[in-house]
VMD Tcl script that draws the C-alpha trace (Angstrom):
set ca {
  {-10.58 -37.49 15.59}
  {-10.80 -34.60 13.16}
  {-7.62 -33.63 11.36}
  {-6.02 -30.34 12.37}
  {-6.94 -27.47 10.09}
  {-4.35 -25.15 8.66}
  {-3.88 -21.46 9.38}
  {-4.46 -18.43 7.23}
  {-1.33 -16.33 7.79}
  {-1.49 -12.73 6.59}
  {1.85 -10.93 6.24}
  {1.93 -7.19 5.64}
  {4.43 -4.39 5.93}
  {5.69 -1.30 4.14}
  {7.05 -1.51 0.61}
  {10.74 -2.41 0.77}
  {10.57 -4.19 4.13}
  {11.26 -7.58 2.50}
  {7.89 -9.35 2.57}
  {8.54 -11.38 -0.57}
  {12.00 -12.46 0.55}
  {10.75 -13.51 3.99}
  {7.80 -15.41 2.48}
  {10.10 -17.26 0.09}
  {12.55 -18.22 2.83}
  {9.72 -19.28 5.12}
  {8.22 -21.60 2.52}
  {11.63 -23.14 1.78}
  {11.96 -24.08 5.46}
  {8.36 -25.14 6.09}
  {6.77 -27.39 3.48}
  {3.39 -27.19 5.24}
  {3.02 -23.54 4.22}
  {1.52 -22.82 0.81}
  {1.55 -19.46 -0.94}
  {-1.86 -17.97 -1.69}
  {-2.64 -17.96 -5.40}
  {-4.45 -14.79 -6.47}
  {-7.18 -14.41 -9.07}
  {-6.78 -11.84 -11.85}
  {-8.35 -10.65 -15.08}
  {-5.03 -9.85 -16.76}
  {-3.85 -12.11 -19.55}
  {-1.36 -14.88 -18.69}
  {2.26 -14.08 -19.44}
  {4.48 -16.62 -21.23}
  {5.11 -19.60 -18.94}
  {2.36 -18.74 -16.45}
  {-0.15 -21.45 -15.56}
  {-3.73 -21.23 -14.34}
  {-3.90 -22.29 -10.69}
  {-0.12 -22.05 -10.26}
  {0.83 -18.41 -10.85}
  {-2.71 -17.01 -10.85}
  {-6.29 -18.06 -11.36}
  {-7.04 -16.35 -14.68}
  {-10.63 -15.16 -15.16}
  {-12.58 -12.96 -17.52}
  {-13.81 -9.62 -16.23}
  {-17.37 -11.00 -16.15}
  {-16.30 -14.05 -14.11}
  {-14.37 -11.89 -11.65}
  {-17.23 -9.45 -11.15}
  {-19.56 -12.39 -10.50}
  {-17.11 -13.60 -7.82}
  {-17.28 -10.13 -6.22}
  {-21.09 -10.14 -6.27}
  {-21.26 -13.62 -4.74}
  {-18.80 -12.78 -1.95}
  {-16.30 -15.38 -3.13}
  {-13.23 -13.17 -2.58}
  {-11.49 -12.46 0.71}
  {-10.33 -9.16 -0.76}
  {-9.97 -7.60 -4.17}
  {-8.67 -4.46 -5.86}
  {-8.41 -2.98 -9.34}
  {-5.09 -1.90 -10.87}
  {-4.61 -0.54 -14.39}
  {-7.94 -1.88 -15.71}
  {-7.40 -5.36 -14.24}
  {-8.87 -6.98 -11.15}
  {-6.79 -8.85 -8.57}
  {-8.11 -10.72 -5.54}
  {-7.85 -13.65 -3.14}
  {-10.34 -16.49 -3.78}
  {-12.06 -17.53 -0.56}
  {-12.75 -21.11 -1.70}
  {-9.07 -21.73 -2.51}
  {-8.02 -20.47 0.93}
  {-10.64 -22.59 2.72}
  {-9.84 -25.74 0.71}
  {-6.13 -25.38 1.53}
  {-6.85 -24.87 5.24}
  {-9.24 -27.85 5.29}
  {-6.42 -30.04 3.90}
  {-4.40 -29.15 7.01}
  {-2.05 -26.86 5.11}
  {-1.14 -23.38 6.28}
  {-1.56 -20.69 3.63}
  {0.31 -17.40 3.62}
  {-1.08 -14.26 2.05}
  {1.43 -11.48 1.37}
  {-0.64 -8.34 1.08}
  {-0.73 -4.60 1.67}
  {-2.26 -3.18 4.84}
  {-5.48 -2.04 3.15}
  {-6.04 -5.54 1.75}
  {-5.26 -7.11 5.13}
  {-7.95 -4.94 6.69}
  {-10.51 -6.38 4.26}
  {-9.30 -9.93 4.95}
  {-9.68 -9.42 8.70}
  {-13.29 -8.36 8.21}
  {-14.05 -11.58 6.31}
  {-11.71 -13.96 8.17}
  {-10.96 -12.61 11.68}
  {-9.62 -16.00 12.84}
  {-6.58 -15.55 10.60}
  {-3.10 -14.92 12.01}
  {-2.05 -11.36 11.15}
  {1.66 -10.50 11.20}
  {3.15 -7.07 10.53}
  {6.73 -7.04 9.21}
  {8.66 -4.02 10.48}
  {11.95 -2.53 9.26}
  {14.64 -1.93 11.93}
  {14.11 1.81 11.35}
  {12.62 4.17 8.78}
  {16.15 5.19 7.80}
  {16.96 1.55 7.02}
  {13.70 1.20 5.06}
  {14.59 4.24 2.94}
  {18.06 2.80 2.40}
  {16.62 -0.50 1.15}
  {14.25 1.27 -1.26}
  {17.05 3.53 -2.54}
  {19.23 0.44 -2.95}
  {16.81 -1.00 -5.48}
  {17.81 1.79 -7.86}
  {14.42 1.62 -9.58}
  {12.54 4.61 -8.16}
  {12.82 8.40 -8.28}
  {13.45 10.42 -5.13}
  {9.89 11.78 -5.38}
  {8.41 8.26 -5.43}
  {10.66 7.21 -2.55}
  {9.35 10.14 -0.48}
  {5.78 9.05 -1.25}
  {6.57 5.48 -0.23}
  {8.01 6.71 3.07}
  {4.84 8.71 3.79}
  {2.72 5.64 3.05}
  {5.01 3.53 5.25}
  {4.44 5.84 8.23}
  {0.67 5.58 7.75}
  {0.88 1.78 7.50}
  {2.94 1.56 10.69}
  {0.19 3.54 12.43}
  {-2.17 0.65 11.54}
  {0.03 -1.92 13.28}
  {-2.51 -2.25 16.11}
  {-4.75 -4.21 13.72}
  {-2.24 -7.08 13.70}
  {-1.73 -9.93 16.17}
  {2.07 -9.94 15.95}
  {4.91 -7.64 14.92}
  {8.16 -9.08 13.57}
  {11.22 -6.95 12.89}
  {13.03 -7.85 9.70}
  {16.54 -7.00 10.81}
  {17.94 -10.24 9.37}
  {16.01 -12.63 7.12}
  {16.92 -15.75 9.12}
  {15.84 -14.19 12.41}
  {12.56 -12.89 10.96}
  {11.74 -16.31 9.50}
  {12.55 -18.00 12.83}
  {10.21 -15.61 14.67}
  {7.38 -16.22 12.22}
  {7.82 -19.99 12.47}
  {7.58 -19.67 16.26}
  {4.35 -17.71 15.87}
  {2.89 -20.36 13.56}
  {3.83 -23.14 16.00}
  {2.22 -21.25 18.89}
  {-0.95 -20.59 16.89}
  {-1.31 -24.31 16.17}
  {-1.14 -24.95 19.93}
  {-3.93 -22.55 20.92}
  {-6.56 -24.30 23.02}
  {-9.46 -22.98 20.93}
  {-7.99 -24.77 17.91}
  {-7.49 -28.04 19.77}
  {-10.33 -28.28 22.27}
  {-12.81 -30.05 19.96}
  {-10.16 -32.53 18.86}
  {-9.30 -33.50 22.42}
  {-12.91 -33.57 23.51}
  {-13.34 -36.33 20.94}
  {-10.26 -38.08 22.30}
  {-11.69 -38.00 25.83}
  {-14.90 -39.63 24.56}
  {-13.02 -42.61 23.08}
  {-13.15 -45.59 25.48}
}
mol new
graphics top color blue
foreach p $ca { graphics top sphere $p radius 0.5 }
foreach p [lrange $ca 0 end-1] q [lrange $ca 1 end] { graphics top cylinder $p $q radius 0.2 }
display resetview
């Protein structure tokens, strides 16, 4: 029988909703989930390793990857490219590992175009008031920037219909538990298992 393939899990949500914290807690609990390693053209920082923190490429190499369709999604920030290598994602999935991609809504939209069979999860705050409170609590942004983030958050929430699941991040432990339940259910979908069990039925 063929080995089970892993899942591509895409997690999005407004800035300040706690995506990074939830991803970290999820990976601590589930060793079968790997974090997607992005490609970039920025220079490595002290202590960073190629293939661990990022895949570091020259601008020419990255642009060739774009031309050849070897990125699930990509964007340009402050003169550097960032993106998700398609071959890395597929190799991880083929090894039977789940891979989680923490990404903004616009990037998730691009991923869904290239990889519609992924599992798309939108992380919601309990309320917009709570989201603002979390952003204010960081103490790193001006009131003007916070207002802009809240406007963006409302627009992102309007795009929730693009996702398969919505998980409220009221408490980290509860949010992680809900996502783990989703992952378990996705692994049990008949379309993922039918070929495997067809082979089993053919064994005499």
